[in-house]
N, C-alpha and C positions, 0 to 999 in steps of 0.2 A: 462780227468777223472772228474766226477761231484763232487764238494766239498760239504760235508755235514755240516749242521749247528751244531755248538757246543751245548752241553746240556744247557750251561748257556744262550745261545741265545734263545733256545726253552723255557726255564723256564721264561725268560724275556717276551716272547710273551704270555705265559700263564698268567703272572701277569697282563699284559696289558689287556688281555681278561677278566680277573677276575674283574678288576676295571671298565671296560666298562660295564660289566653286572651289577655290583654293582651300578653304576651310573644310570642305567635304573631301577633297582629293587627298590631302596630306594624311588624315587618319586612315583612309582606305589603303594608301600605299604602304604606310607603316605596318598596318595589320597584315597585309599579304606578305610583306618582307619578313616579318616575324614568323609567320606561318611557315614560309619556305625555310627559314633558318632552323626552326624547330624540327622540321622534317629531316633536314640534313644532320642535325645533332642526333636524332633518333637512329638514323641509318648508321652513324658513326658508333653509337653506343652498342650496336649489335655485336661489334667485335672489339673486345678489350685490347686486342693486339693490332688494331689498325693504328699504328704506332709511328714508329720510326718513319719509314717511307715504304711505299709499295715498290716491288721490283718492277723493272721495265716490262710493260705489257700486262701486268697482273691486274685483275679486277676483284672487287669484293662483292660477292653475290649474297643472296638471301641468307639471313641468320649469321652474317659475318663470315661466311665460308669463302675461302680464297679460291679463285678460279684455277690456280696452279696446283691444287690438291689432286688433280686427276690427270697426271702426266704419265708418260711411259718412256722406255729407253730404245734407242737405236744404237746398238753396240757393235762388236765385231761380227762379221758375217761368217758364221760357222757352216752355212749352207748357201747354195746358189738360189734357193727359194727363200727369199728374205724380204724384209719390209721395203727395200729399195727396188726389188724386181717384181714384187707381187702387188699389182695394182688393185686387186680385189681387197686385200688387207688394207691398203691405203684408203680405199673408198669406205670401208667399214669405220676406220678411225675418223675420217672426214665426217661421216654421217653421225657419229657419236659426239662430234664437236670436241674432240680431245684437244686441250688448249696448250699443251707443253710437251716437247719431246727432248729428252736428254740425249743430245747428239754428240757422239764421240768423235773427236778428231785425233787420229793416230799420227805419230811421227815416223818418218822414213828411217829413223835410227833406233827404233824400239820395237815393242810388241805389235804385231800386225802391221809390220812396216810396209807391206804391199798396199795398204790403204792410206799411206801418207803422201797423197798427191792432190794437186789442185782439182783434178777431175773428180776425185772422190769427195772432196769438200763440197764442190758444186752439186754433186748428185745428192748428198745428204741435205743440203739446204733446200734443194728443189723438192725433196720428199716432204720436209717440214711445211713448205709453202703450199704444196698440193693438198696436204691434209688440213691446212689452215691453222697450224700450231706454231707457237713461238719456239725459237731455238734456245736450248739450255746446253751450251757447249761444255765439253769435257776435254781439257788439255791433258791427255792421258799420261804421257810419258814425262817423268820428272828427272830423267837423266840430263845432265847439263848440256850434253851435245845437241839436245833437241831445242835449246833456247832460241836459236836464230830462226828455226822453222816455225815455232809457235808465235814469234813476233810477226812473221810473215802471215800466219793464219789470222791473227787478230786484225792485222792491217787489210788483208784480202777480204775478209768477211764483212768488215765495217759494221754498219747498223743492222745488218741482217741477223746478227746474233749479239745480244747485249748482256747475256748472262754466261758466266764461265765458272765451272769448278776447276780448281787447279789440282791436277793429278787424280789418282784413283787408288784408294786403299794402300797407302804407303806401308811397306813392310810385308805385303802379301806376295806370295810366290817368289820370294827371293829378291824383291825390289827393295831399294833403300828405305829405311824406317822413318819414323816421325821426326827424329832430330835432323836428318838430312833434308826431309821435306820442309821443315821450318826454315832452315838456312837458305834453301833455294827460294822459298816463298818470299822471305825478306829481301832477297837480292833481285828477284825477277818481277814480282808483281808491280812495283813502282814503274818499271819499264813498260809493262803492258798497259798500265793506266795512262801513261803519256801517249801511247799510240792511239788509244780510244778512251778518252775521258768519260764517255757516256756509259761504258761497260761496267758491270758489277762482277766482282771476283770473290769466291768463297771457298771454304774447306772446313775441316781437314779430310772429308770424304772417306771416313773409315769408322772405326768403333766409337761408340758414345764416350768411352773412356779417354779417347785422344783429345777431346774438346778442351778440357782444362789445360792440358799441356800446351796445346796450340794457342789458346787465348792468353795464357801467361806469357808466352814468348812474343807473340805479336803485340801485346800491350806494351811490353818492354821496348820493342823495336819501333813501335809507332806505325807499323804496316798492318793495320787491323783489317779484318775481312768485312765485306759488305753483307754477308750472310754466313750462316753456319749449317753444314750438312753432315750427315752420317749415314751408315748402312746397318741393316740388320735383316737376318732371315730367321723367322721365329715361328714355332708351331702355335704359339699363343697370339692370335690376331690383335688382342687388346694391348699387347706390349708396346706397339709403335706409338700410340697416343701417350702412354706413360713416359716413354723415352723423350718424346718431343717436349713434354712438360718439364722433365728434368733438365733438358738442354736449355730451354728458355729461362728457367730459374737460375741456372749456372751462368748464362750470359749476363743476365741482369745483375747478379750478385758480384760478378767479376768486373764488369765494365760500367755499371751504374746506369745503363740504358739498354733498350731492347734492340735486337737484330732479328731479321727474318730467320727462321729455323725450319728445317725440313729434312726429310729422309729421301735419298735419291736412289736407293736400291732396297727393295723388300719383296718378299714372297714367302711361301710356306717353307721352302727348303731350297738350297742352292746346289746341292751335290748328290741328291739321291731321289729316287722316284717317289711320287705321291699321286693323289687322286685328282689330277688336273682335269680329267675328262668326266669327272663326276660333278654334274652341274649343281646338285644340292650341296655338295661339299664346298665347292668354290664360292657359291652364292653366300653360304653361311660365313665362310672364312673372310671374304673380302668385304662383306657388309659390316661385319664386326670391326675389321681393320679401319675402314673409312669412317665409320661412326666414331671410333676412338680418336682418329686424327682430327676430325671435325670438333669433337669436344675439347681437344687440346689446343685448338686454334693453330694447327700447323700451317705454315705459310706456303709450303710446296711439298709435293710427294710424287715421285716417279717410280712406278712399279717396274720390276724387272721380269720380262722385257716385252717388246712388241712382237716381232717375229724375226729372230736372227738365227734360229736353229732349224728352220724349215718346218716348224711344227712338230718336230720329232722329240723335242724336250718339253717337259712339263712347265718350264718357265715361260714358254711362249704364250701369248694371248690368244693365238689361233692354233688349231691342229694342222696336221699335214694336208688336209683337204681345204684349208683356209676357212674352216667353220669356227666361229667365235666360241671361246670357252667362257665359263661362268664369270670370270673377272671382267670381261668386256661388258657383259650385260649389266653387272652391278655399276660399273663406271658410267655407262651410257644413261642408265636410269637416274643415277644421282646427279649427273650433269643437268639432265632435264628438270630434276626436282629443284635444284638450287640456283640455276643460272639466270635469275633475274638480277640485273646489275643494280647494286646499291650505292656505288660510288664511281668516280671517274677512274679510268685506267692509270692515270699518271699520279694522282694524289688523292688523299682522303678529303672529306668535306672540311671546309674552312672553319676554324674556331672564331674567326673575326665576326663581331656583331654586324648585323646588316646596316648598310649605309644608305640613306635616302637618295634615290636617284632623281635628278632633275629632268631626265628624259621624258618621264611621264607628265611632269608639270609643265614643261615647255609647250606641250600641245594646247594648253588652255590659252595662254596669251596669243598663240598662233591663230586660234579660232577667233579671238577677240579682235586681232589685227585685221582679219578678213572682214569681220562685221563692221569695223571702223571704216575700212575702205569702201564698203557698200554704202555706208551712211553718207560719206563724202560725195559719192557718186550721185546719191539721191538729191543732196543739197545743191549740187551743181546743175540739176535739171530744171 
């Protein structure tokens, strides 16, 4: 007569099996966890300025390129044929996957006061959403009478726009200069941050030379910006990258840490004719400009502009027949080239070493538990 193994012997065999499986599983889990961590670290190392924190909605693409490098402007409507009314231009921007639109919000008490309405705010937000772009708001008027209105704007817009530049080119065209701008910033930005704690605010939205003055004053007041921006129109397309590098170095030296830095208006010229309809000229100019911005690890860039002059101005991305100019093609091709996402939109890869997860291991005792129940069932037969 064949002797059966006692239950205790069978349970002992199962324990041995369990520990054997466990001894195999743990090294495998650790290996794959380390591989994943190494991949994340490699993605992070592609951008030495994947730093501080990403801006809301920003992604880091291949080679550490920020998705926000390929933005444009929706400014004052100097023509009825503009980015808000021309759905063909909107479709072009959508098809190119333009990720960011610098969306101007005008006050009823300042320049372009006719655009200072809730209806206009809504129209501009809907254009951003139709294109599939994030909103980069501009609270354009820095006269104090506009304060209550801009509080309303930030409250009304809510999470549909989480990035704001405060003002635009202080001191330009007779507007109050940088000292007034700083005083108003120190008083007003804390109020806006209370209205929307998720929103990010930056400046000084003017010449590179204003940044030091701005940071000195805001460091003293404690009302520091979340990012730094400036403007330039330069015949040398490589100038923008050099200026971003200078601005980043200045921020780091003055504050001891990095902030996102970018240029929110740039083009060949702002005030005279140039060869905007010469495809070879625009392709050469903007390819050099964006390559320089990429090399400088710019965090954002919004060229001026999309289509606010009816295509009659060389600054527009489209001509009067809504045919794309060379800048559009350069941007579209570069977005296609770099737009493989290397990190989460909300934060960079974690520096925390991988932690062994018990989720994978728990499946082993679960299998053994099923086997044990089957064994008991056989013994009861």
